[in-house]
N, C-alpha and C positions, 0 to 999 in steps of 0.2 A: 504494500500500500504506500502511496506517495506521501512524503512528509509535507505538511501544510504550515506555512508561516503567515500570520496575519500582519498586514501593514495598514495602520490607520490612515485614512485619507483626510484631506483638507476640504473645508467648505470654500468654494470659489465662485464668484459671480462671473459667469461667462455669457456675455450678451445680456439677455433679459432673464436668464435662468440661473438659479443657484445649483451648482453641480459639485460632486464629490470626486476628487482626483488626486493623484500623486505621480511624480515623475517615473517613467517606465524603467529607469536604470536600476532602481532598487530590486524590483522583481527579476530583472535580467541577471543581476549579480547573484541573487539567491539560486536561480536555476543553474548558472554556470559553475559556481564554486562551492555552494552549500548543498547541492542536491535536493533542494526544496522547491515546492511550488508556492507562489505567492497568491494570497487572496486579499482583496481590498476590503477594509472594514469601514463602513460609513460612520461619520462622526455624529452619532445619535445619542451620546450620553451613556450613563451607567447601565442602561438596558442591554448594551453590547457585551457586558461581562459574561453573559451566558454562552457567548461564542468561544470562550476560552476552553470549554470542554471539548471542542472540536479541533483545536489547534495544537501543533507540536512546538511552536515557537512564536515569538512576537518581535517584530522589527519596528521601532519608532523612527521614521524617516525625517529628513530635513524638510524645510519649508520656508518660503519668504516671510511668513508670519512669525510673530513673537508671542511668547507666553504673557498673558495679562499680568502686569506687575502687582495688581491687587491680590493675586494668588500667592505671592510671597511677602505680603505685608508692606508693600511700597505704595504710597498714595500718589506719588508723582509719576506720570506717564510721559516718558521721553519719546515714545514712538507711536503717537496716536494714529489710528487708522490702519495699523499694521497687525491687528490681532485677529484671532480666530477662536471665539469663545466656544463654538461647537466642538472644535478639536480639543481644546483644553478640558472641556467637560467629559470627554471620552478618554483621552490618553492618560490623564493623571490617575483616575481610579483603575484603569486597565493595567497600567504597568505595576501598580502596587499589588493588584490581585494576581498578576502573572508571577511576580517574584514570590509572593506568599505561597503559591502552590508548587514552586520549584521549576517553573517553566523557563527555558532559555530565553534570554532577552538581549537584543542588540539595539542600542540607541545611538542614532547618528545626527549630529549637528543640532537642530531643534530638539531632537530626541534626548540628547544628553542633558539639555536644559530642562526638559520636561521631567526627566528622571530625578534631577537634583531638586526641583521644586516639589515633585510628588513626595519626596522623602524629607522635606522640611528645609531645604536650602534656598538660597536666593541668587539673583543674577545681576551682573552689570548690564545695564540697558544699552550703553554705548561705550564699549571697552576702549575704542580708539581715542576717547577724550580723557582717559586716565593717564596721569603723568607716568612716564616710563613704559607704557604699553605701546605696542605696535598697532598699525591699522590692519586688522584681520579681514577686512572686507575685500571682495573680489575687485580686481582692477579692470582696466579696459582690455579689449582684445576679443578674440574669438571665444567660443564656448570652451574649446579645448585649452586655450591659454588661461582662461579664468579658473579652470579646474586643474591646472598644472601644479606640480610641486613647487613650493615657494619658501618653506622654512623647515627647520629641524625640530623634532620633539625628543626629549630624553624620556625613555620608558623604563619601567621596572616591574617587579613582582610577577604575578601570574600573566599579565599582559605581555611583559617582556619575554616570558618563556613561550608564549603562543607565537609571537612574531620572530623569535630567535635573534633578538638584537637589543641593544641598549639605546640606540639612536635610530630614528626613522625619519624619512622625508614625507611631508604631508602637504596637502593643499589647504587653502584657507578662504572661506566665503561666508564669514559670520560677522555680524555687528554686535551681537550680545555674547556673553560668556559667563561661566560660573563665577559667582562672588563668594558668598559663604557656602562652603561645601557641606552638604547634609551629613549629619553624624554617622549615618549608616553607609557612607561611601568612602572608599580608599582611593586616593589619588595615585595613579600609576603612569601618568604621562604629563609632562609640563613643557611648554615652549620656553624659549630663551628669555622672554619678557615676563615670565611668571604665569602666563595664561594656562589654566587647567585644560588639558587636551584629552586625557583618558581617566576614567574612574571605573572602579569595580565595586559591586554591591557586596559588602563585607560578609553578610549573613546568608548570601544566596547559596542554595544547594546545587546550582547548575551554572552554566555560562550566563553572566549578567554584567555586561560592560556598556559604558557610554563613551563615545569618541566625538570630539568636536569637529573633526575633519571628515572627508568624504571618501572612504575606501571603496565604495561601490563604483566610483568613476574609473579606477585603474585596476579593477579586479582581474582583468585578463592579461595584464602586462606587468604588474608590480607584485613581488613576492609577499610583501607585508599585507597589502590589501587582500590578496588571495588567501593568506593564512588566517586572517580574521574571519572571513566568511566560511572557510573550510572548518575552522574550530566551532563556529556557531552551528554549522550543519551537523557536525559530529555530535554536538550536545543535543540537538533536536532529535537525532536518531536514537540516542541513549534514552532521552525522555520518553519517546514513543514506545520504546521497547521495555518499559517497566518502571520508569521513575515518576509517572503521573500519580498524583495524589490529590485528595480533596483539598479545597482551599481552606 
């Protein structure tokens, strides 16, 4: 039986209609390197929790939208008009429930930010405005240039063992970043300017990582990106073969 990984979609106004969508590259990476089939999860709130019974893994993907700052106790909104409350209402309870039942979880870009907020952490809304921090937003150029490698991340712990390195090259396309890291997360990757790039869920019984960069983009050509998805797929297979348990 095929392994199934859920990918929460975003709410997007396309023309006159509200639609649910996510970039195709996440599902393509799952099929290529993880041996899993993707299924899009509509952002319909906590009612979607019932879908976890039918999944072997959860992937929180990136998005142009930002987590609403009110969800991590911040009254000031520095990015108005860039939020997706339907997605927030879906992904935050979804990732908490997935971790509670031991389901493998991979959180990318917005996903790592959702993971941190879901577990009680906070975010920098505009990391490029902080003294000493670099501008982590994508620059000009073609789509391939925007997703090209642009800086080094020092990695450690379980994540370092997965990728088989202590330093990796990553791309960078984010305006927001982790500020206060949630108590239940362990930092296993940091950029030269101190920006958190990799976290692991300390109490997780399976693969449960967040990365601020986009490994799905280079999964066919980069050993690090491929290793991340391969390890996630192996964890999904192990979960499907006997590690499922009640929430």
